[in-house]
Structures are given as structure tokens and as C-alpha cells.
Residue, then its C-alpha position, 0 to 999 in steps of 0.5 A: m174480210q179476215n180469214t178465220y176458221y169460223n165464217p162470220a157470215d155463217l151466223k145468218k145461216f142459223g135458221d138453215i138447221a131446219e132444212f133436214q129436221p124441221e120439226l126438231a128445229k121448230k121445237f128448238f127455236d120455240y124453246y129458244g124464244q121462250v128462254f129469251a122472253e121477258g120473265a124474272l130476268t129482263a131481256r137485257e140481263k138474259s143477253l148479258i148472261a148469254l154473252a158470258v156463257a158464249h165466252a165460256v163455251q167459246c162459241p164465236y157465232c154466239i159471241d158475235a150475236y150477243t155482243t151485238d144484242t147486248l150493245e143494242k140493249g144498252v149494255t156498256e163495254e165495261q159491263m160486257m167485259e165484267a161479265v166475261h171475267v165472271a165467266a172466266a172465273i167460273r170456268g177457271g174455278a171449275s177446272l181447278v176444282h176438278g184437281v180435287q178429283m185428280m188428287n183423290k184418284a192419284k192418292a187412291l192409286t199410290m196408296 
């Protein structure tokens, strides 16, 4: 096993979050289950969205989980990578558009 800051085995411990706050954990897992239930979006579409978001928020546990989940739901590696590029474009654009706020502040301070 490769040494990493994030231990991939810890993903299996996710349910342990209920240890000290079982009521809150139950509410979270109920919500989580409802979010990923079939609705206007398919479970496959939701899994692909989750994979892209996992990259945007840089959660290695989520990346592992949703890489597996999307593959199990028939998503191709090409589709997965395209979703990651969408996340990267949105994240990069969000960083850049905040430059407008910076420039507004800089102009206000230098005028």
C-alpha cells in the first residue's frame, strides 16, 4: 500500500461518524440517501456530478468512492475525465472572477 496522508481504508469508517452524534448522523445519512435517490436526475447522472464535485472540493475519499460508483453505473473513463474538466473549468473561472472583486478593492484603495 502506498503511504498517503489520506488512508483509503478510512473511507470504510464513514459510518462511524454516528459514534458520538447518532441523531445528527442519522439525519445526514437520511438526507444523503434521498439526494442520491432517482429523481429528475438518474442515479448515474448524480454519481457523475458527485465525482466532479469531489474533484472541485478535493476530497480523496469522495474521489475514490465516486470513481468506483460511476464505473459500476456504466460511466466511461472518457466521461469521467470530461466531468473533471468541467469541474476544473468552473473552479478556475470562480477563482478568476474573484479577481474582479480584488480589482474593485484595489481601485478603491488607490484612488
